[in-house]
PDB file of N, CA, C, O and CB in Angstrom:
ATOM      1  N   MET A   1      10.032 -19.427  10.699  1.00  0.00           N
ATOM      2  CA  MET A   1      10.166 -19.249   9.276  1.00  0.00           C
ATOM      3  C   MET A   1       9.589 -17.882   8.891  1.00  0.00           C
ATOM      4  O   MET A   1       8.488 -17.528   9.313  1.00  0.00           O
ATOM      5  CB  MET A   1       9.459 -20.395   8.511  1.00  0.00           C
ATOM      6  N   GLN A   2      10.321 -17.134   8.106  1.00  0.00           N
ATOM      7  CA  GLN A   2       9.847 -15.829   7.666  1.00  0.00           C
ATOM      8  C   GLN A   2       8.908 -15.974   6.473  1.00  0.00           C
ATOM      9  O   GLN A   2       9.081 -16.850   5.627  1.00  0.00           O
ATOM     10  CB  GLN A   2      11.029 -14.920   7.305  1.00  0.00           C
ATOM     11  N   GLN A   3       7.912 -15.095   6.427  1.00  0.00           N
ATOM     12  CA  GLN A   3       6.929 -15.092   5.344  1.00  0.00           C
ATOM     13  C   GLN A   3       6.692 -13.644   4.934  1.00  0.00           C
ATOM     14  O   GLN A   3       7.127 -12.715   5.615  1.00  0.00           O
ATOM     15  CB  GLN A   3       5.587 -15.787   5.779  1.00  0.00           C
ATOM     16  N   ILE A   4       5.989 -13.460   3.799  1.00  0.00           N
ATOM     17  CA  ILE A   4       5.654 -12.115   3.363  1.00  0.00           C
ATOM     18  C   ILE A   4       4.146 -11.955   3.225  1.00  0.00           C
ATOM     19  O   ILE A   4       3.421 -12.925   3.002  1.00  0.00           O
ATOM     20  CB  ILE A   4       6.348 -11.793   2.038  1.00  0.00           C
ATOM     21  N   LYS A   5       3.702 -10.749   3.357  1.00  0.00           N
ATOM     22  CA  LYS A   5       2.311 -10.358   3.112  1.00  0.00           C
ATOM     23  C   LYS A   5       2.400  -9.132   2.214  1.00  0.00           C
ATOM     24  O   LYS A   5       3.109  -8.177   2.535  1.00  0.00           O
ATOM     25  CB  LYS A   5       1.502 -10.059   4.473  1.00  0.00           C
ATOM     26  N   ILE A   6       1.680  -9.151   1.084  1.00  0.00           N
ATOM     27  CA  ILE A   6       1.714  -8.052   0.125  1.00  0.00           C
ATOM     28  C   ILE A   6       0.374  -7.335   0.133  1.00  0.00           C
ATOM     29  O   ILE A   6      -0.682  -7.960   0.039  1.00  0.00           O
ATOM     30  CB  ILE A   6       2.052  -8.563  -1.296  1.00  0.00           C
ATOM     31  N   PHE A   7       0.433  -6.021   0.246  1.00  0.00           N
ATOM     32  CA  PHE A   7      -0.751  -5.180   0.196  1.00  0.00           C
ATOM     33  C   PHE A   7      -0.629  -4.299  -1.041  1.00  0.00           C
ATOM     34  O   PHE A   7       0.460  -3.825  -1.365  1.00  0.00           O
ATOM     35  CB  PHE A   7      -0.907  -4.322   1.504  1.00  0.00           C
ATOM     36  N   LYS A   8      -1.745  -4.078  -1.733  1.00  0.00           N
ATOM     37  CA  LYS A   8      -1.741  -3.253  -2.938  1.00  0.00           C
ATOM     38  C   LYS A   8      -2.941  -2.321  -2.907  1.00  0.00           C
ATOM     39  O   LYS A   8      -4.031  -2.713  -2.491  1.00  0.00           O
ATOM     40  CB  LYS A   8      -1.759  -4.130  -4.216  1.00  0.00           C
ATOM     41  N   SER A   9      -2.736  -1.090  -3.349  1.00  0.00           N
ATOM     42  CA  SER A   9      -3.819  -0.113  -3.361  1.00  0.00           C
ATOM     43  C   SER A   9      -3.483   0.965  -4.378  1.00  0.00           C
ATOM     44  O   SER A   9      -2.538   0.840  -5.156  1.00  0.00           O
ATOM     45  CB  SER A   9      -4.045   0.502  -1.947  1.00  0.00           C
ATOM     46  N   LEU A  10      -4.278   2.025  -4.353  1.00  0.00           N
ATOM     47  CA  LEU A  10      -4.037   3.182  -5.200  1.00  0.00           C
ATOM     48  C   LEU A  10      -3.636   4.372  -4.341  1.00  0.00           C
ATOM     49  O   LEU A  10      -4.030   4.477  -3.180  1.00  0.00           O
ATOM     50  CB  LEU A  10      -5.282   3.514  -6.041  1.00  0.00           C
ATOM     51  N   GLU A  11      -2.867   5.245  -4.913  1.00  0.00           N
ATOM     52  CA  GLU A  11      -2.424   6.458  -4.235  1.00  0.00           C
ATOM     53  C   GLU A  11      -3.616   7.257  -3.689  1.00  0.00           C
ATOM     54  O   GLU A  11      -3.510   7.909  -2.650  1.00  0.00           O
ATOM     55  CB  GLU A  11      -1.597   7.327  -5.196  1.00  0.00           C
ATOM     56  N   SER A  12      -4.735   7.201  -4.390  1.00  0.00           N
ATOM     57  CA  SER A  12      -5.912   7.971  -3.976  1.00  0.00           C
ATOM     58  C   SER A  12      -6.654   7.326  -2.807  1.00  0.00           C
ATOM     59  O   SER A  12      -7.610   7.908  -2.294  1.00  0.00           O
ATOM     60  CB  SER A  12      -6.859   8.135  -5.149  1.00  0.00           C
ATOM     61  N   ASP A  13      -6.229   6.133  -2.375  1.00  0.00           N
ATOM     62  CA  ASP A  13      -6.922   5.421  -1.302  1.00  0.00           C
ATOM     63  C   ASP A  13      -5.956   4.979  -0.202  1.00  0.00           C
ATOM     64  O   ASP A  13      -6.080   3.877   0.332  1.00  0.00           O
ATOM     65  CB  ASP A  13      -7.657   4.208  -1.866  1.00  0.00           C
ATOM     66  N   LEU A  14      -5.002   5.836   0.131  1.00  0.00           N
ATOM     67  CA  LEU A  14      -3.986   5.475   1.121  1.00  0.00           C
ATOM     68  C   LEU A  14      -4.554   5.274   2.515  1.00  0.00           C
ATOM     69  O   LEU A  14      -4.039   4.453   3.274  1.00  0.00           O
ATOM     70  CB  LEU A  14      -2.924   6.530   1.168  1.00  0.00           C
ATOM     71  N   ALA A  15      -5.598   6.002   2.866  1.00  0.00           N
ATOM     72  CA  ALA A  15      -6.196   5.843   4.201  1.00  0.00           C
ATOM     73  C   ALA A  15      -6.748   4.426   4.376  1.00  0.00           C
ATOM     74  O   ALA A  15      -6.595   3.832   5.443  1.00  0.00           O
ATOM     75  CB  ALA A  15      -7.322   6.886   4.421  1.00  0.00           C
ATOM     76  N   ALA A  16      -7.383   3.889   3.349  1.00  0.00           N
ATOM     77  CA  ALA A  16      -7.919   2.524   3.425  1.00  0.00           C
ATOM     78  C   ALA A  16      -6.789   1.498   3.502  1.00  0.00           C
ATOM     79  O   ALA A  16      -6.896   0.507   4.224  1.00  0.00           O
ATOM     80  CB  ALA A  16      -8.818   2.228   2.206  1.00  0.00           C
ATOM     81  N   LEU A  17      -5.709   1.735   2.761  1.00  0.00           N
ATOM     82  CA  LEU A  17      -4.551   0.831   2.816  1.00  0.00           C
ATOM     83  C   LEU A  17      -3.948   0.835   4.214  1.00  0.00           C
ATOM     84  O   LEU A  17      -3.639  -0.222   4.765  1.00  0.00           O
ATOM     85  CB  LEU A  17      -3.483   1.240   1.772  1.00  0.00           C
ATOM     86  N   GLU A  18      -3.784   2.011   4.779  1.00  0.00           N
ATOM     87  CA  GLU A  18      -3.243   2.120   6.137  1.00  0.00           C
ATOM     88  C   GLU A  18      -4.123   1.368   7.131  1.00  0.00           C
ATOM     89  O   GLU A  18      -3.617   0.647   7.991  1.00  0.00           O
ATOM     90  CB  GLU A  18      -3.116   3.599   6.551  1.00  0.00           C
ATOM     91  N   LYS A  19      -5.423   1.533   7.016  1.00  0.00           N
ATOM     92  CA  LYS A  19      -6.347   0.839   7.915  1.00  0.00           C
ATOM     93  C   LYS A  19      -6.253  -0.680   7.732  1.00  0.00           C
ATOM     94  O   LYS A  19      -6.251  -1.427   8.711  1.00  0.00           O
ATOM     95  CB  LYS A  19      -7.793   1.316   7.669  1.00  0.00           C
ATOM     96  N   GLU A  20      -6.174  -1.131   6.477  1.00  0.00           N
ATOM     97  CA  GLU A  20      -6.069  -2.567   6.200  1.00  0.00           C
ATOM     98  C   GLU A  20      -4.808  -3.159   6.811  1.00  0.00           C
ATOM     99  O   GLU A  20      -4.855  -4.224   7.426  1.00  0.00           O
ATOM    100  CB  GLU A  20      -6.084  -2.823   4.693  1.00  0.00           C
ATOM    101  N   VAL A  21      -3.683  -2.474   6.645  1.00  0.00           N
ATOM    102  CA  VAL A  21      -2.408  -2.965   7.179  1.00  0.00           C
ATOM    103  C   VAL A  21      -2.436  -2.976   8.707  1.00  0.00           C
ATOM    104  O   VAL A  21      -2.037  -3.959   9.330  1.00  0.00           O
ATOM    105  CB  VAL A  21      -1.236  -2.094   6.672  1.00  0.00           C
ATOM    106  N   ASN A  22      -2.902  -1.891   9.303  1.00  0.00           N
ATOM    107  CA  ASN A  22      -2.956  -1.827  10.771  1.00  0.00           C
ATOM    108  C   ASN A  22      -3.896  -2.872  11.358  1.00  0.00           C
ATOM    109  O   ASN A  22      -3.596  -3.453  12.402  1.00  0.00           O
ATOM    110  CB  ASN A  22      -3.394  -0.439  11.219  1.00  0.00           C
ATOM    111  N   THR A  23      -5.020  -3.119  10.708  1.00  0.00           N
ATOM    112  CA  THR A  23      -5.954  -4.156  11.170  1.00  0.00           C
ATOM    113  C   THR A  23      -5.305  -5.533  11.080  1.00  0.00           C
ATOM    114  O   THR A  23      -5.408  -6.332  12.011  1.00  0.00           O
ATOM    115  CB  THR A  23      -7.260  -4.127  10.339  1.00  0.00           C
ATOM    116  N   TRP A  24      -4.636  -5.812   9.962  1.00  0.00           N
ATOM    117  CA  TRP A  24      -3.974  -7.102   9.794  1.00  0.00           C
ATOM    118  C   TRP A  24      -2.895  -7.294  10.856  1.00  0.00           C
ATOM    119  O   TRP A  24      -2.780  -8.373  11.438  1.00  0.00           O
ATOM    120  CB  TRP A  24      -3.364  -7.216   8.387  1.00  0.00           C
ATOM    121  N   LEU A  25      -2.101  -6.246  11.110  1.00  0.00           N
ATOM    122  CA  LEU A  25      -1.049  -6.348  12.119  1.00  0.00           C
ATOM    123  C   LEU A  25      -1.630  -6.617  13.508  1.00  0.00           C
ATOM    124  O   LEU A  25      -1.102  -7.438  14.257  1.00  0.00           O
ATOM    125  CB  LEU A  25      -0.212  -5.066  12.141  1.00  0.00           C
ATOM    126  N   ALA A  26      -2.713  -5.927  13.846  1.00  0.00           N
ATOM    127  CA  ALA A  26      -3.328  -6.094  15.164  1.00  0.00           C
ATOM    128  C   ALA A  26      -3.930  -7.490  15.330  1.00  0.00           C
ATOM    129  O   ALA A  26      -3.861  -8.071  16.413  1.00  0.00           O
ATOM    130  CB  ALA A  26      -4.407  -5.031  15.382  1.00  0.00           C
ATOM    131  N   GLN A  27      -4.513  -8.023  14.273  1.00  0.00           N
ATOM    132  CA  GLN A  27      -5.191  -9.318  14.360  1.00  0.00           C
ATOM    133  C   GLN A  27      -4.254 -10.511  14.192  1.00  0.00           C
ATOM    134  O   GLN A  27      -4.530 -11.591  14.714  1.00  0.00           O
ATOM    135  CB  GLN A  27      -6.270  -9.390  13.322  1.00  0.00           C
ATOM    136  N   SER A  28      -3.159 -10.329  13.474  1.00  0.00           N
ATOM    137  CA  SER A  28      -2.296 -11.473  13.165  1.00  0.00           C
ATOM    138  C   SER A  28      -1.272 -11.770  14.252  1.00  0.00           C
ATOM    139  O   SER A  28      -0.773 -12.892  14.340  1.00  0.00           O
ATOM    140  CB  SER A  28      -1.582 -11.230  11.867  1.00  0.00           C
ATOM    141  N   HIS A  29      -0.951 -10.775  15.085  1.00  0.00           N
ATOM    142  CA  HIS A  29       0.030 -10.954  16.162  1.00  0.00           C
ATOM    143  C   HIS A  29       1.348 -11.507  15.646  1.00  0.00           C
ATOM    144  O   HIS A  29       1.902 -12.443  16.222  1.00  0.00           O
ATOM    145  CB  HIS A  29      -0.527 -11.878  17.231  1.00  0.00           C
ATOM    146  N   VAL A  30       1.851 -10.929  14.561  1.00  0.00           N
ATOM    147  CA  VAL A  30       3.127 -11.360  13.998  1.00  0.00           C
ATOM    148  C   VAL A  30       4.230 -10.407  14.431  1.00  0.00           C
ATOM    149  O   VAL A  30       3.969  -9.298  14.896  1.00  0.00           O
ATOM    150  CB  VAL A  30       3.052 -11.437  12.458  1.00  0.00           C
ATOM    151  N   GLU A  31       5.446 -10.856  14.271  1.00  0.00           N
ATOM    152  CA  GLU A  31       6.608 -10.004  14.525  1.00  0.00           C
ATOM    153  C   GLU A  31       7.114  -9.506  13.179  1.00  0.00           C
ATOM    154  O   GLU A  31       7.571 -10.292  12.349  1.00  0.00           O
ATOM    155  CB  GLU A  31       7.736 -10.776  15.312  1.00  0.00           C
ATOM    156  N   VAL A  32       7.030  -8.209  12.970  1.00  0.00           N
ATOM    157  CA  VAL A  32       7.461  -7.622  11.700  1.00  0.00           C
ATOM    158  C   VAL A  32       8.984  -7.554  11.678  1.00  0.00           C
ATOM    159  O   VAL A  32       9.609  -7.016  12.592  1.00  0.00           O
ATOM    160  CB  VAL A  32       6.839  -6.204  11.494  1.00  0.00           C
ATOM    161  N   VAL A  33       9.567  -8.107  10.620  1.00  0.00           N
ATOM    162  CA  VAL A  33      11.012  -8.084  10.424  1.00  0.00           C
ATOM    163  C   VAL A  33      11.395  -6.855   9.603  1.00  0.00           C
ATOM    164  O   VAL A  33      12.359  -6.158   9.918  1.00  0.00           O
ATOM    165  CB  VAL A  33      11.496  -9.384   9.727  1.00  0.00           C
ATOM    166  N   GLU A  34      10.628  -6.605   8.552  1.00  0.00           N
ATOM    167  CA  GLU A  34      10.902  -5.473   7.669  1.00  0.00           C
ATOM    168  C   GLU A  34       9.633  -5.118   6.908  1.00  0.00           C
ATOM    169  O   GLU A  34       8.790  -5.974   6.641  1.00  0.00           O
ATOM    170  CB  GLU A  34      12.062  -5.795   6.685  1.00  0.00           C
ATOM    171  N   MET A  35       9.514  -3.842   6.564  1.00  0.00           N
ATOM    172  CA  MET A  35       8.389  -3.358   5.780  1.00  0.00           C
ATOM    173  C   MET A  35       8.958  -2.421   4.719  1.00  0.00           C
ATOM    174  O   MET A  35       9.767  -1.545   5.026  1.00  0.00           O
ATOM    175  CB  MET A  35       7.314  -2.633   6.683  1.00  0.00           C
ATOM    176  N   PHE A  36       8.537  -2.607   3.477  1.00  0.00           N
ATOM    177  CA  PHE A  36       8.987  -1.700   2.424  1.00  0.00           C
ATOM    178  C   PHE A  36       7.893  -1.573   1.380  1.00  0.00           C
ATOM    179  O   PHE A  36       7.002  -2.417   1.290  1.00  0.00           O
ATOM    180  CB  PHE A  36      10.309  -2.199   1.777  1.00  0.00           C
ATOM    181  N   GLY A  37       7.968  -0.516   0.599  1.00  0.00           N
ATOM    182  CA  GLY A  37       6.926  -0.280  -0.379  1.00  0.00           C
ATOM    183  C   GLY A  37       7.452   0.394  -1.620  1.00  0.00           C
ATOM    184  O   GLY A  37       8.629   0.735  -1.734  1.00  0.00           O
ATOM    185  N   ASN A  38       6.517   0.574  -2.558  1.00  0.00           N
ATOM    186  CA  ASN A  38       6.845   1.200  -3.823  1.00  0.00           C
ATOM    187  C   ASN A  38       5.600   1.887  -4.360  1.00  0.00           C
ATOM    188  O   ASN A  38       4.478   1.448  -4.109  1.00  0.00           O
ATOM    189  CB  ASN A  38       7.394   0.164  -4.836  1.00  0.00           C
ATOM    190  N   ILE A  39       5.808   2.959  -5.096  1.00  0.00           N
ATOM    191  CA  ILE A  39       4.716   3.644  -5.764  1.00  0.00           C
ATOM    192  C   ILE A  39       5.079   3.709  -7.242  1.00  0.00           C
ATOM    193  O   ILE A  39       6.183   4.124  -7.596  1.00  0.00           O
ATOM    194  CB  ILE A  39       4.463   5.080  -5.158  1.00  0.00           C
ATOM    195  N   ALA A  40       4.148   3.299  -8.105  1.00  0.00           N
ATOM    196  CA  ALA A  40       4.418   3.229  -9.535  1.00  0.00           C
ATOM    197  C   ALA A  40       3.527   4.209 -10.282  1.00  0.00           C
ATOM    198  O   ALA A  40       2.309   4.034 -10.302  1.00  0.00           O
ATOM    199  CB  ALA A  40       4.205   1.801 -10.061  1.00  0.00           C
ATOM    200  N   PRO A  41       4.101   5.229 -10.894  1.00  0.00           N
ATOM    201  CA  PRO A  41       3.307   6.208 -11.634  1.00  0.00           C
ATOM    202  C   PRO A  41       2.552   5.556 -12.791  1.00  0.00           C
ATOM    203  O   PRO A  41       3.005   4.575 -13.381  1.00  0.00           O
ATOM    204  CB  PRO A  41       4.205   7.326 -12.161  1.00  0.00           C
ATOM    205  N   GLN A  42       1.416   6.118 -13.089  1.00  0.00           N
ATOM    206  CA  GLN A  42       0.571   5.590 -14.151  1.00  0.00           C
ATOM    207  C   GLN A  42       0.576   6.520 -15.353  1.00  0.00           C
ATOM    208  O   GLN A  42       1.173   7.596 -15.321  1.00  0.00           O
ATOM    209  CB  GLN A  42      -0.856   5.382 -13.649  1.00  0.00           C
ATOM    210  N   SER A  43      -0.088   6.096 -16.400  1.00  0.00           N
ATOM    211  CA  SER A  43      -0.206   6.889 -17.623  1.00  0.00           C
ATOM    212  C   SER A  43      -1.056   8.128 -17.386  1.00  0.00           C
ATOM    213  O   SER A  43      -1.833   8.171 -16.433  1.00  0.00           O
ATOM    214  CB  SER A  43      -0.806   6.048 -18.753  1.00  0.00           C
ATOM    215  N   PRO A  44      -0.918   9.127 -18.235  1.00  0.00           N
ATOM    216  CA  PRO A  44      -1.753  10.329 -18.087  1.00  0.00           C
ATOM    217  C   PRO A  44      -3.241   9.989 -18.111  1.00  0.00           C
ATOM    218  O   PRO A  44      -3.683   9.148 -18.894  1.00  0.00           O
ATOM    219  CB  PRO A  44      -1.436  11.336 -19.199  1.00  0.00           C
ATOM    220  N   ALA A  45      -4.001  10.647 -17.252  1.00  0.00           N
ATOM    221  CA  ALA A  45      -5.449  10.442 -17.177  1.00  0.00           C
ATOM    222  C   ALA A  45      -6.143  11.347 -18.184  1.00  0.00           C
ATOM    223  O   ALA A  45      -5.569  12.320 -18.673  1.00  0.00           O
ATOM    224  CB  ALA A  45      -5.976  10.717 -15.744  1.00  0.00           C
ATOM    225  N   ALA A  46      -7.376  11.007 -18.478  1.00  0.00           N
ATOM    226  CA  ALA A  46      -8.192  11.855 -19.342  1.00  0.00           C
ATOM    227  C   ALA A  46      -8.413  13.193 -18.647  1.00  0.00           C
ATOM    228  O   ALA A  46      -8.324  13.275 -17.422  1.00  0.00           O
ATOM    229  CB  ALA A  46      -9.554  11.171 -19.681  1.00  0.00           C
ATOM    230  N   GLU A  47      -8.691  14.210 -19.391  1.00  0.00           N
ATOM    231  CA  GLU A  47      -8.900  15.561 -18.847  1.00  0.00           C
ATOM    232  C   GLU A  47      -9.903  15.545 -17.700  1.00  0.00           C
ATOM    233  O   GLU A  47     -11.017  15.045 -17.853  1.00  0.00           O
ATOM    234  CB  GLU A  47      -9.386  16.516 -19.950  1.00  0.00           C
ATOM    235  N   GLY A  48      -9.506  16.093 -16.546  1.00  0.00           N
ATOM    236  CA  GLY A  48     -10.407  16.190 -15.405  1.00  0.00           C
ATOM    237  C   GLY A  48     -10.583  14.911 -14.610  1.00  0.00           C
ATOM    238  O   GLY A  48     -11.431  14.869 -13.719  1.00  0.00           O
ATOM    239  N   GLN A  49      -9.817  13.864 -14.895  1.00  0.00           N
ATOM    240  CA  GLN A  49      -9.988  12.574 -14.227  1.00  0.00           C
ATOM    241  C   GLN A  49      -8.975  12.316 -13.121  1.00  0.00           C
ATOM    242  O   GLN A  49      -9.029  11.260 -12.490  1.00  0.00           O
ATOM    243  CB  GLN A  49      -9.903  11.476 -15.231  1.00  0.00           C
ATOM    244  N   SER A  50      -8.068  13.225 -12.865  1.00  0.00           N
ATOM    245  CA  SER A  50      -7.012  13.004 -11.885  1.00  0.00           C
ATOM    246  C   SER A  50      -7.571  12.880 -10.466  1.00  0.00           C
ATOM    247  O   SER A  50      -8.398  13.688 -10.044  1.00  0.00           O
ATOM    248  CB  SER A  50      -5.998  14.138 -11.947  1.00  0.00           C
ATOM    249  N   MET A  51      -7.107  11.854  -9.731  1.00  0.00           N
ATOM    250  CA  MET A  51      -7.506  11.644  -8.338  1.00  0.00           C
ATOM    251  C   MET A  51      -6.271  11.452  -7.466  1.00  0.00           C
ATOM    252  O   MET A  51      -6.352  10.799  -6.425  1.00  0.00           O
ATOM    253  CB  MET A  51      -8.449  10.424  -8.214  1.00  0.00           C
ATOM    254  N   THR A  52      -5.155  11.994  -7.862  1.00  0.00           N
ATOM    255  CA  THR A  52      -3.924  11.825  -7.103  1.00  0.00           C
ATOM    256  C   THR A  52      -3.883  12.768  -5.915  1.00  0.00           C
ATOM    257  O   THR A  52      -4.804  13.556  -5.701  1.00  0.00           O
ATOM    258  CB  THR A  52      -2.713  12.055  -7.996  1.00  0.00           C
ATOM    259  N   LEU A  53      -2.814  12.683  -5.147  1.00  0.00           N
ATOM    260  CA  LEU A  53      -2.649  13.557  -3.999  1.00  0.00           C
ATOM    261  C   LEU A  53      -2.409  15.004  -4.418  1.00  0.00           C
ATOM    262  O   LEU A  53      -2.567  15.926  -3.619  1.00  0.00           O
ATOM    263  CB  LEU A  53      -1.503  13.070  -3.138  1.00  0.00           C
ATOM    264  N   HIS A  54      -2.035  15.186  -5.647  1.00  0.00           N
ATOM    265  CA  HIS A  54      -1.795  16.529  -6.157  1.00  0.00           C
ATOM    266  C   HIS A  54      -2.603  16.736  -7.431  1.00  0.00           C
ATOM    267  O   HIS A  54      -3.059  15.776  -8.051  1.00  0.00           O
ATOM    268  CB  HIS A  54      -0.286  16.762  -6.421  1.00  0.00           C
ATOM    269  N   LYS A  55      -2.774  17.974  -7.806  1.00  0.00           N
ATOM    270  CA  LYS A  55      -3.474  18.287  -9.052  1.00  0.00           C
ATOM    271  C   LYS A  55      -2.526  18.004 -10.206  1.00  0.00           C
ATOM    272  O   LYS A  55      -1.355  18.382 -10.154  1.00  0.00           O
ATOM    273  CB  LYS A  55      -3.970  19.777  -9.078  1.00  0.00           C
ATOM    274  N   GLY A  56      -3.014  17.350 -11.235  1.00  0.00           N
ATOM    275  CA  GLY A  56      -2.182  17.056 -12.384  1.00  0.00           C
ATOM    276  C   GLY A  56      -2.943  16.211 -13.378  1.00  0.00           C
ATOM    277  O   GLY A  56      -4.135  15.952 -13.208  1.00  0.00           O
ATOM    278  N   SER A  57      -2.256  15.785 -14.410  1.00  0.00           N
ATOM    279  CA  SER A  57      -2.922  15.044 -15.479  1.00  0.00           C
ATOM    280  C   SER A  57      -2.610  13.552 -15.428  1.00  0.00           C
ATOM    281  O   SER A  57      -2.696  12.872 -16.450  1.00  0.00           O
ATOM    282  CB  SER A  57      -2.518  15.605 -16.827  1.00  0.00           C
ATOM    283  N   PHE A  58      -2.255  13.038 -14.271  1.00  0.00           N
ATOM    284  CA  PHE A  58      -1.899  11.630 -14.167  1.00  0.00           C
ATOM    285  C   PHE A  58      -2.913  10.858 -13.331  1.00  0.00           C
ATOM    286  O   PHE A  58      -3.469  11.389 -12.370  1.00  0.00           O
ATOM    287  CB  PHE A  58      -0.511  11.482 -13.569  1.00  0.00           C
ATOM    288  N   ALA A  59      -3.145   9.618 -13.697  1.00  0.00           N
ATOM    289  CA  ALA A  59      -4.037   8.730 -12.942  1.00  0.00           C
ATOM    290  C   ALA A  59      -3.385   8.390 -11.609  1.00  0.00           C
ATOM    291  O   ALA A  59      -2.170   8.522 -11.465  1.00  0.00           O
ATOM    292  CB  ALA A  59      -4.356   7.431 -13.748  1.00  0.00           C
ATOM    293  N   PRO A  60      -4.185   7.948 -10.619  1.00  0.00           N
ATOM    294  CA  PRO A  60      -3.608   7.559  -9.329  1.00  0.00           C
ATOM    295  C   PRO A  60      -2.556   6.457  -9.518  1.00  0.00           C
ATOM    296  O   PRO A  60      -2.744   5.532 -10.308  1.00  0.00           O
ATOM    297  CB  PRO A  60      -4.721   7.078  -8.363  1.00  0.00           C
ATOM    298  N   SER A  61      -1.479   6.571  -8.802  1.00  0.00           N
ATOM    299  CA  SER A  61      -0.407   5.574  -8.884  1.00  0.00           C
ATOM    300  C   SER A  61      -0.757   4.335  -8.081  1.00  0.00           C
ATOM    301  O   SER A  61      -1.503   4.396  -7.104  1.00  0.00           O
ATOM    302  CB  SER A  61       0.917   6.162  -8.386  1.00  0.00           C
ATOM    303  N   ASP A  62      -0.201   3.200  -8.514  1.00  0.00           N
ATOM    304  CA  ASP A  62      -0.316   1.969  -7.740  1.00  0.00           C
ATOM    305  C   ASP A  62       0.654   2.047  -6.574  1.00  0.00           C
ATOM    306  O   ASP A  62       1.778   2.526  -6.719  1.00  0.00           O
ATOM    307  CB  ASP A  62      -0.033   0.712  -8.622  1.00  0.00           C
ATOM    308  N   VAL A  63       0.212   1.572  -5.418  1.00  0.00           N
ATOM    309  CA  VAL A  63       1.043   1.539  -4.222  1.00  0.00           C
ATOM    310  C   VAL A  63       1.114   0.085  -3.757  1.00  0.00           C
ATOM    311  O   VAL A  63       0.092  -0.592  -3.643  1.00  0.00           O
ATOM    312  CB  VAL A  63       0.473   2.482  -3.091  1.00  0.00           C
ATOM    313  N   MET A  64       2.323  -0.379  -3.492  1.00  0.00           N
ATOM    314  CA  MET A  64       2.511  -1.746  -2.993  1.00  0.00           C
ATOM    315  C   MET A  64       3.306  -1.663  -1.695  1.00  0.00           C
ATOM    316  O   MET A  64       4.288  -0.928  -1.597  1.00  0.00           O
ATOM    317  CB  MET A  64       3.247  -2.657  -4.054  1.00  0.00           C
ATOM    318  N   LEU A  65       2.867  -2.423  -0.713  1.00  0.00           N
ATOM    319  CA  LEU A  65       3.562  -2.500   0.579  1.00  0.00           C
ATOM    320  C   LEU A  65       3.805  -3.977   0.873  1.00  0.00           C
ATOM    321  O   LEU A  65       2.883  -4.791   0.821  1.00  0.00           O
ATOM    322  CB  LEU A  65       2.728  -1.810   1.740  1.00  0.00           C
ATOM    323  N   VAL A  66       5.036  -4.308   1.178  1.00  0.00           N
ATOM    324  CA  VAL A  66       5.404  -5.690   1.490  1.00  0.00           C
ATOM    325  C   VAL A  66       5.845  -5.749   2.947  1.00  0.00           C
ATOM    326  O   VAL A  66       6.670  -4.951   3.393  1.00  0.00           O
ATOM    327  CB  VAL A  66       6.537  -6.210   0.538  1.00  0.00           C
ATOM    328  N   VAL A  67       5.284  -6.708   3.684  1.00  0.00           N
ATOM    329  CA  VAL A  67       5.634  -6.920   5.083  1.00  0.00           C
ATOM    330  C   VAL A  67       6.332  -8.267   5.190  1.00  0.00           C
ATOM    331  O   VAL A  67       5.754  -9.303   4.861  1.00  0.00           O
ATOM    332  CB  VAL A  67       4.370  -6.859   6.009  1.00  0.00           C
ATOM    333  N   LEU A  68       7.558  -8.250   5.644  1.00  0.00           N
ATOM    334  CA  LEU A  68       8.295  -9.489   5.936  1.00  0.00           C
ATOM    335  C   LEU A  68       8.101  -9.745   7.422  1.00  0.00           C
ATOM    336  O   LEU A  68       8.407  -8.888   8.251  1.00  0.00           O
ATOM    337  CB  LEU A  68       9.849  -9.383   5.548  1.00  0.00           C
ATOM    338  N   TYR A  69       7.593 -10.923   7.756  1.00  0.00           N
ATOM    339  CA  TYR A  69       7.244 -11.190   9.154  1.00  0.00           C
ATOM    340  C   TYR A  69       7.519 -12.649   9.513  1.00  0.00           C
ATOM    341  O   TYR A  69       7.790 -13.489   8.655  1.00  0.00           O
ATOM    342  CB  TYR A  69       5.765 -10.849   9.415  1.00  0.00           C
ATOM    343  N   GLN A  70       7.439 -12.910  10.798  1.00  0.00           N
ATOM    344  CA  GLN A  70       7.453 -14.290  11.287  1.00  0.00           C
ATOM    345  C   GLN A  70       6.463 -14.382  12.434  1.00  0.00           C
ATOM    346  O   GLN A  70       6.160 -13.393  13.100  1.00  0.00           O
ATOM    347  CB  GLN A  70       8.892 -14.733  11.743  1.00  0.00           C
ATOM    348  N   ALA A  71       5.971 -15.582  12.646  1.00  0.00           N
ATOM    349  CA  ALA A  71       4.982 -15.786  13.700  1.00  0.00           C
ATOM    350  C   ALA A  71       5.577 -15.404  15.050  1.00  0.00           C
ATOM    351  O   ALA A  71       6.712 -15.765  15.361  1.00  0.00           O
ATOM    352  CB  ALA A  71       4.493 -17.251  13.719  1.00  0.00           C
ATOM    353  N   ALA A  72       4.816 -14.684  15.835  1.00  0.00           N
ATOM    354  CA  ALA A  72       5.271 -14.277  17.174  1.00  0.00           C
ATOM    355  C   ALA A  72       5.374 -15.501  18.084  1.00  0.00           C
ATOM    356  O   ALA A  72       4.631 -16.471  17.940  1.00  0.00           O
ATOM    357  CB  ALA A  72       4.303 -13.224  17.790  1.00  0.00           C
ATOM    358  N   GLY A  73       6.294 -15.427  19.002  1.00  0.00           N
ATOM    359  CA  GLY A  73       6.376 -16.510  19.977  1.00  0.00           C
ATOM    360  C   GLY A  73       7.583 -17.256  19.881  1.00  0.00           C
ATOM    361  O   GLY A  73       7.787 -18.201  20.643  1.00  0.00           O
TER     362      GLY A  73
END
């Protein structure tokens, strides 16, 4: 039976999201069927508050990653 696992983070913390996903994959021993994601822009940040990958006036975007998987074996 196929199932999903949803991961959510901020654009400014992609390294932690990558580590979380890789750790889950290594520990769960599942067979990944498909992986897809989305990034959703946020409202403008207050002056000097931007933490995005680029310089600008926007708050970090939400990042969602969905893993469609089934139990290995």
